[in-house]
C-alpha positions as CSV (number, residue, x, y, z in Angstrom):
1,M,-7.5,-3.8,53.9
2,H,-8.8,-3.3,57.4
3,K,-12.1,-5.0,58.0
4,K,-14.8,-3.8,60.3
5,K,-15.8,-6.3,63.0
6,I,-19.4,-7.2,63.2
7,I,-21.3,-9.7,65.4
8,V,-23.7,-12.0,63.8
9,F,-25.8,-13.4,66.6
10,S,-27.9,-16.5,65.7
11,Y,-29.2,-19.6,67.4
12,F,-28.7,-21.5,64.1
13,Y,-25.5,-21.9,62.3
14,S,-23.4,-24.6,60.6
15,P,-23.0,-27.6,61.2
16,C,-26.8,-27.3,61.9
17,N,-28.3,-28.0,58.5
18,L,-31.6,-26.3,58.9
19,T,-32.8,-23.4,56.6
20,P,-32.0,-20.7,59.2
21,S,-28.4,-21.8,59.3
22,E,-28.1,-21.4,55.5
23,R,-29.7,-17.9,55.7
24,I,-27.0,-16.8,58.2
25,Q,-24.2,-18.4,56.2
26,S,-25.3,-16.2,53.2
27,F,-25.1,-13.2,55.5
28,V,-21.6,-14.1,56.6
29,D,-20.4,-14.7,53.1
30,A,-21.8,-11.4,51.9
31,L,-20.3,-9.5,54.9
32,S,-16.9,-11.1,54.4
33,K,-16.8,-9.8,50.7
34,Q,-18.0,-6.3,51.6
35,G,-15.3,-5.2,54.1
36,Y,-16.6,-6.8,57.3
37,Y,-15.1,-9.4,59.5
38,P,-18.1,-11.4,61.0
39,I,-17.9,-12.8,64.4
40,I,-20.7,-15.4,64.6
41,V,-22.0,-16.1,68.1
42,T,-24.2,-19.2,68.2
43,R,-24.8,-22.4,70.2
44,N,-23.0,-25.7,69.9
45,W,-24.3,-28.1,67.3
46,D,-22.6,-31.4,68.0
47,N,-25.9,-33.3,67.7
48,A,-27.1,-34.3,64.2
49,I,-30.5,-32.9,63.3
50,L,-32.7,-35.9,62.4
51,N,-35.9,-34.4,63.7
52,S,-36.2,-30.6,63.2
53,T,-38.9,-30.4,65.9
54,T,-37.0,-32.0,68.8
55,D,-33.3,-32.1,68.1
56,V,-32.9,-28.3,68.2
57,F,-33.7,-28.4,71.9
58,K,-31.1,-31.0,73.0
59,S,-28.1,-30.0,75.1
60,S,-24.8,-29.9,73.3
61,G,-21.3,-28.9,74.2
62,D,-19.7,-28.3,77.6
63,K,-17.4,-25.4,76.9
64,V,-16.9,-22.4,74.5
65,R,-15.3,-23.4,71.2
66,I,-13.9,-20.7,68.9
67,E,-13.1,-21.5,65.2
68,Q,-10.9,-19.0,63.5
69,C,-11.4,-18.9,59.7
70,Q,-9.7,-16.7,57.1
71,Q,-12.7,-14.3,56.6
72,H,-14.6,-14.7,59.9
73,E,-14.7,-16.5,63.2
74,I,-17.3,-18.6,65.0
75,H,-18.0,-18.7,68.8
76,Y,-19.9,-21.9,69.6
77,L,-21.4,-21.6,73.1
78,P,-22.4,-24.7,75.1
79,Y,-26.2,-25.2,75.2
80,K,-28.0,-26.7,78.1
81,S,-31.6,-27.6,77.7
82,S,-34.0,-25.6,79.8
83,L,-36.8,-27.2,81.9
84,K,-39.1,-26.1,79.1
85,D,-37.0,-27.9,76.5
86,K,-36.7,-31.0,78.6
87,L,-40.4,-31.3,79.1
88,F,-41.1,-30.8,75.4
89,L,-38.6,-33.6,74.6
90,R,-40.2,-35.9,77.1
91,F,-43.9,-35.1,76.6
92,D,-44.2,-34.3,72.9
93,G,-46.8,-36.6,71.3
94,T,-47.9,-38.1,74.7
95,K,-50.9,-37.6,76.9
96,F,-48.8,-35.5,79.2
97,Y,-48.3,-32.8,76.6
98,P,-50.6,-30.3,78.4
99,I,-48.1,-30.3,81.2
100,Y,-45.5,-29.0,78.8
101,L,-47.9,-26.3,77.5
102,I,-48.5,-25.0,81.0
103,T,-44.8,-24.9,81.7
104,A,-44.0,-23.4,78.3
105,L,-46.4,-20.5,79.0
106,I,-44.8,-19.8,82.4
107,F,-41.3,-20.0,81.0
108,S,-42.1,-18.0,77.9
109,I,-43.4,-15.1,80.0
110,W,-40.4,-15.4,82.4
111,N,-37.9,-15.3,79.5
112,L,-39.5,-12.0,78.3
113,V,-39.8,-10.3,81.7
114,C,-36.4,-11.5,83.1
115,I,-34.2,-11.7,80.0
116,K,-31.0,-11.5,82.0
117,K,-32.1,-14.6,83.9
118,S,-33.8,-16.4,81.1
119,A,-32.8,-19.7,79.4
120,Y,-30.6,-17.6,77.1
121,S,-28.8,-15.6,79.8
122,Y,-25.5,-17.2,79.0
123,F,-25.6,-15.6,75.5
124,Y,-26.0,-12.2,77.1
125,I,-23.2,-12.8,79.5
126,Y,-20.8,-13.9,76.8
127,L,-21.7,-11.1,74.4
128,K,-21.4,-8.5,77.1
129,K,-17.8,-9.7,77.8
130,L,-17.0,-9.9,74.1
131,L,-18.1,-6.3,73.5
132,D,-16.2,-5.1,76.6
133,N,-13.1,-6.7,75.3
134,C,-13.6,-5.5,71.7
135,P,-14.9,-1.9,72.0
136,E,-14.3,-1.4,68.3
137,I,-17.3,-3.5,67.5
138,K,-20.2,-1.2,66.8
139,M,-22.5,-3.3,64.8
140,M,-24.5,-6.5,65.2
141,V,-27.0,-8.5,63.2
142,T,-29.4,-10.5,65.3
143,S,-31.5,-13.3,63.9
144,A,-34.6,-14.7,65.6
145,S,-36.2,-16.9,66.7
146,P,-35.7,-17.3,69.6
147,F,-37.1,-13.7,69.9
148,E,-35.4,-13.4,73.3
149,F,-32.3,-12.7,71.2
150,F,-33.8,-9.3,70.4
151,G,-34.1,-8.7,74.1
152,I,-30.4,-9.5,74.5
153,S,-29.6,-7.1,71.6
154,Y,-31.7,-4.4,73.3
155,L,-29.7,-4.7,76.5
156,L,-26.4,-4.7,74.7
157,S,-27.4,-1.7,72.6
158,K,-28.3,0.3,75.8
159,R,-25.2,-0.8,77.6
160,N,-22.5,-0.7,74.8
161,N,-24.1,1.7,72.3
162,I,-24.1,-0.9,69.6
163,N,-26.2,-0.5,66.4
164,W,-28.1,-3.7,65.5
165,I,-30.3,-5.0,62.8
166,A,-33.1,-7.5,63.6
167,D,-33.4,-10.4,61.2
168,Y,-37.0,-11.7,61.4
169,R,-37.2,-15.0,59.6
170,D,-40.9,-15.0,60.6
171,D,-42.8,-12.2,62.3
172,W,-43.4,-12.5,66.1
173,S,-46.4,-11.0,67.9
174,T,-48.1,-10.2,64.6
175,N,-47.7,-13.8,63.4
176,E,-51.2,-14.9,62.2
177,M,-50.2,-18.6,62.5
178,Q,-50.2,-18.1,66.3
179,Y,-53.5,-16.3,66.6
180,S,-55.9,-18.2,68.9
181,D,-59.0,-17.8,71.0
182,N,-57.1,-19.6,73.8
183,F,-56.7,-17.2,76.8
184,A,-53.2,-18.3,77.6
185,K,-52.0,-17.7,74.0
186,R,-53.7,-14.4,73.7
187,L,-52.0,-13.4,77.0
188,L,-48.6,-14.4,75.8
189,Q,-49.2,-12.6,72.5
190,K,-50.1,-9.4,74.3
191,I,-47.0,-9.6,76.5
192,S,-44.8,-10.4,73.5
193,R,-46.2,-7.4,71.7
194,H,-45.1,-5.1,74.6
195,Y,-41.6,-6.4,74.6
196,E,-41.3,-6.5,70.8
197,V,-42.1,-2.8,70.6
198,K,-39.8,-2.1,73.5
199,W,-36.8,-4.1,72.3
200,L,-37.0,-3.0,68.6
201,A,-37.0,0.7,69.8
202,T,-33.1,0.4,69.9
203,A,-32.8,-1.4,66.6
204,S,-31.5,0.4,63.6
205,D,-33.6,-1.5,61.1
206,F,-35.0,-5.0,60.4
207,V,-35.3,-7.5,57.5
208,T,-37.9,-10.2,57.0
209,V,-38.9,-12.7,54.3
210,S,-42.0,-11.1,52.7
211,S,-43.6,-7.7,52.1
212,R,-46.6,-8.6,54.2
213,Y,-44.5,-9.5,57.2
214,C,-42.5,-6.3,56.6
215,N,-45.7,-4.2,56.7
216,K,-47.0,-5.9,59.8
217,I,-43.7,-5.3,61.7
218,K,-43.5,-1.7,60.5
219,S,-47.0,-1.1,61.9
220,I,-45.7,-1.7,65.4
221,T,-42.2,-0.2,65.2
222,H,-40.5,3.0,64.1
223,L,-38.4,1.1,61.5
224,K,-38.5,1.1,57.7
225,G,-37.7,-2.6,57.2
226,A,-36.8,-4.4,54.1
227,V,-37.6,-7.8,52.4
228,L,-34.8,-10.3,52.4
229,T,-36.1,-13.7,51.2
230,N,-34.6,-17.0,52.3
231,G,-33.4,-17.6,48.7
232,F,-31.1,-20.5,47.6
233,Q,-27.5,-21.4,47.1
234,P,-27.0,-21.8,43.3
235,E,-24.0,-24.2,43.6
236,N,-26.3,-26.7,45.4
237,Y,-28.5,-27.1,42.3
238,L,-26.2,-28.2,39.5
239,H,-27.7,-31.7,39.1
240,V,-28.6,-33.0,35.7
241,N,-32.2,-34.3,35.4
242,T,-32.3,-38.0,34.8
243,Y,-35.8,-38.6,36.0
244,F,-37.3,-41.6,37.9
245,E,-38.6,-44.5,36.0
246,K,-42.0,-43.8,37.5
247,F,-43.8,-40.5,36.8
248,T,-43.0,-38.7,40.1
249,I,-44.4,-35.7,42.0
250,V,-42.2,-34.6,45.0
251,Y,-43.1,-32.5,48.1
252,T,-40.3,-31.4,50.3
253,G,-40.2,-30.5,54.0
254,S,-42.6,-29.7,56.7
255,I,-46.4,-29.6,56.5
256,Y,-48.1,-27.3,58.9
257,P,-51.5,-27.9,60.5
258,I,-53.1,-25.1,58.5
259,Q,-51.9,-26.5,55.1
260,P,-54.7,-28.4,53.4
261,I,-52.3,-31.1,52.1
262,E,-55.3,-33.4,51.8
263,K,-56.5,-31.6,48.7
264,P,-53.5,-32.5,46.4
265,I,-53.3,-36.0,47.9
266,L,-57.0,-36.7,47.2
267,A,-56.7,-35.2,43.7
268,F,-53.8,-37.4,43.0
269,I,-55.7,-40.5,44.3
270,K,-58.7,-39.6,42.2
271,F,-56.4,-39.2,39.1
272,I,-54.9,-42.7,39.5
273,T,-58.2,-44.4,40.2
274,T,-60.2,-42.8,37.4
275,H,-57.4,-43.4,34.9
276,N,-56.6,-46.9,36.2
277,I,-52.9,-46.2,36.6
278,P,-50.8,-48.9,38.3
279,H,-48.3,-48.0,41.1
280,T,-45.5,-49.2,38.9
281,K,-46.0,-46.1,36.7
282,I,-46.6,-43.2,39.1
283,Q,-45.6,-42.1,42.6
284,M,-45.8,-39.2,45.0
285,I,-42.9,-38.7,47.3
286,F,-42.9,-36.8,50.6
287,I,-39.3,-35.9,51.8
288,G,-38.5,-35.5,55.4
289,I,-41.7,-36.2,57.3
290,L,-41.3,-39.8,58.4
291,S,-39.7,-38.8,61.6
292,E,-42.4,-36.0,62.2
293,S,-45.1,-38.2,63.8
294,P,-48.1,-35.8,63.7
295,I,-47.5,-35.0,60.0
296,F,-46.7,-38.6,59.1
297,N,-49.8,-39.9,60.8
298,R,-52.0,-37.3,59.1
299,I,-50.8,-38.4,55.6
300,K,-50.9,-42.1,56.5
301,N,-54.6,-41.7,57.3
302,I,-55.3,-40.1,53.9
303,I,-53.5,-42.6,51.8
304,T,-54.9,-45.8,53.4
305,G,-55.3,-48.4,50.6
306,Y,-53.0,-46.5,48.2
307,E,-49.7,-46.9,50.1
308,N,-48.0,-48.3,47.1
309,Y,-48.4,-45.0,45.2
310,F,-46.6,-43.0,47.9
311,H,-43.0,-42.9,49.3
312,I,-42.4,-41.1,52.5
313,T,-38.8,-40.5,53.7
314,P,-37.2,-39.4,57.0
315,R,-35.2,-36.2,57.0
316,L,-32.4,-36.6,54.5
317,P,-29.1,-34.9,53.8
318,K,-29.5,-31.9,51.6
319,T,-27.6,-33.4,48.7
320,E,-29.9,-36.5,48.7
321,T,-33.0,-34.3,48.9
322,I,-31.9,-32.2,45.9
323,H,-31.0,-35.4,44.0
324,I,-34.6,-36.7,44.5
325,Q,-36.1,-33.3,43.5
326,S,-33.9,-33.2,40.4
327,N,-35.2,-36.6,39.3
328,A,-38.8,-35.6,39.8
329,H,-41.1,-34.7,36.9
330,L,-43.2,-32.2,38.9
331,L,-42.8,-30.5,42.3
332,L,-45.7,-30.0,44.7
333,A,-46.5,-26.9,46.7
334,C,-49.5,-26.2,48.9
335,A,-50.8,-22.9,50.3
336,Y,-50.8,-22.0,54.1
337,G,-54.6,-22.1,54.5
338,N,-56.0,-18.6,54.2
339,L,-52.9,-16.9,55.5
340,K,-51.0,-14.4,53.3
341,G,-47.3,-13.4,53.1
342,I,-45.9,-16.9,53.8
343,P,-43.5,-18.0,51.1
344,G,-41.9,-21.0,53.0
345,S,-38.3,-21.9,52.4
346,K,-39.0,-24.7,50.0
347,L,-40.3,-22.2,47.4
348,Y,-36.8,-21.0,46.8
349,E,-35.4,-24.5,46.6
350,Y,-38.1,-25.2,44.0
351,L,-37.2,-22.1,42.0
352,A,-33.5,-23.1,41.9
353,L,-34.4,-26.5,40.4
354,K,-36.0,-24.7,37.5
355,K,-38.9,-27.2,37.4
356,R,-42.6,-27.0,36.9
357,I,-44.5,-26.7,40.3
358,L,-48.0,-28.0,40.8
359,F,-49.5,-25.5,43.3
360,Y,-52.7,-26.6,44.9
361,P,-54.5,-25.0,46.5
362,T,-53.1,-21.6,45.6
363,D,-52.6,-18.7,48.0
364,H,-53.4,-15.9,45.6
365,D,-50.4,-14.2,47.2
366,I,-46.7,-14.4,47.4
367,I,-46.2,-18.0,46.2
368,E,-48.5,-17.7,43.2
369,D,-47.0,-14.3,42.3
370,T,-43.5,-15.6,42.5
371,L,-44.3,-18.8,40.5
372,T,-46.1,-16.7,37.9
373,K,-43.1,-14.3,37.5
374,T,-40.6,-17.2,37.1
375,N,-43.1,-19.0,34.8
376,Q,-42.8,-22.3,36.8
377,G,-46.3,-22.4,38.3
378,L,-49.1,-24.8,37.4
379,I,-51.6,-22.8,39.4
380,C,-54.7,-24.9,40.4
381,E,-57.9,-23.3,41.6
382,T,-59.8,-26.6,41.8
383,Q,-59.2,-30.3,41.9
384,D,-60.1,-30.5,38.2
385,D,-57.3,-28.1,37.4
386,F,-54.8,-30.3,39.3
387,I,-56.0,-33.5,37.6
388,E,-55.9,-31.8,34.1
389,Y,-52.3,-30.7,34.6
390,L,-51.4,-34.2,35.9
391,A,-53.1,-35.9,33.0
392,N,-51.4,-33.7,30.4
393,F,-47.9,-34.2,31.8
394,Y,-48.4,-37.9,32.5
395,Q,-49.4,-38.4,28.9
396,L,-46.1,-36.8,27.8
397,F,-44.3,-39.1,30.1
398,I,-46.1,-42.2,28.7
399,K,-45.2,-41.1,25.2
400,N,-41.6,-40.5,26.3
401,K,-42.0,-36.8,25.3
402,F,-41.7,-35.2,28.8
403,Q,-39.2,-32.5,29.0
404,E,-38.5,-29.4,31.2
405,S,-40.1,-26.1,30.1
406,T,-38.0,-23.9,27.9
407,Q,-40.1,-20.9,29.0
408,I,-38.9,-20.6,32.6
409,N,-37.7,-17.0,33.5
410,T,-34.2,-17.8,34.7
411,S,-33.3,-14.1,35.2
412,E,-36.2,-13.7,37.6
413,I,-35.0,-16.9,39.5
414,E,-31.4,-15.6,39.8
415,Q,-32.5,-12.6,41.9
416,Y,-33.4,-15.1,44.7
417,A,-29.8,-16.4,45.0
418,R,-28.8,-15.9,48.6
419,S,-25.8,-13.8,47.6
420,N,-28.1,-11.4,45.8
421,Q,-30.7,-11.3,48.6
422,A,-28.0,-10.6,51.2
423,Q,-27.1,-7.3,49.5
424,T,-30.2,-5.9,51.1
425,L,-28.6,-6.4,54.5
426,I,-25.3,-4.8,53.2
427,R,-27.1,-1.7,52.0
428,Q,-28.8,-1.3,55.4
429,L,-25.5,-1.6,57.3
430,N,-23.8,0.9,55.0
431,Q,-26.6,3.3,55.5
432,I,-26.4,3.0,59.3
433,E,-22.6,3.7,59.1
434,H,-23.2,6.9,57.2
435,E,-26.0,8.3,59.4
């Protein structure tokens, strides 16, 4: 069977072990099974990702490396840190960070206005040559961020008449997390909006991770859009629950400034103090933030005097992270402040584990709706709700009667498997081909 070549253009890909890489891998797997031959164009990833904030900006590789696989091929391009990257790596967390912010604004605007001479120009040059050598390639999927990749796709679409789909992991100029009264940020957002509208004018369609994001992007483009969540890989979650000796609540991954993580931590501390529970019986684990200094320091300040009840780890291999989660009694989730439409990638990991999830505070939105449908959510409106749930399950633990819920909606969970989610992209591509 003759397979149709398609470019998958993404900054993130294996062996990088961040969530965006897994998302793209699911695209590649689905495309390979549906009559396509994916050609992945990405950057070199020789460096291990120990800190997700800084390691993604480090230089890696000195030449193009092409890996031929049975169902696809991967083009790893050398990546050289830009001046903006280097200043971030040098000044992040120091008193000189404002120097980076000024430089970042200048370079961000430059990258938008002069995409052919931007920090990502090598990707454009390489893709242009690839398309010239393979004129049979007529389709491309482009994942962002960086959003400059949409600009490169715009140029290639104009030059080579290629159809492309924009994969928004997060929205761009409509992103409420980035809203600010700061003049420089508002200026950058205004310029970004101009280029987002311009570049997406040549896209055939887009996908993003929530309906709210989809509606916001639709409002500034001519495109229909579709929701394609991050999902999960079922084969990663086959562990058998053995449970920690201590009653254990686990939170996984990043904590953003807008997340009121203080609320569940303080509720947990109130629970252990009012019930006189020793640290030998209960613990709360935070996975992956020990190497993220701002987050770690924020939590460290909250738990002063109660350190024995908490365990904070650096970023761990995925298998080890899943093992810890599998042995937990409860998982912890926290809303993104007052913002809506943000599921976060950990939500789908949590679903795959088929465990109860303490959600405090709730978002009254996508996370609560999802956890309600899968029947995994312990939705907490108040601190008292949190403590009541904790007390009930802790008592079951003490009486050796704790067990996983038999009421979880597994059929609802299964729809979030990455292979099922990727079918949305396949449908879009098939529709484009028949237009």
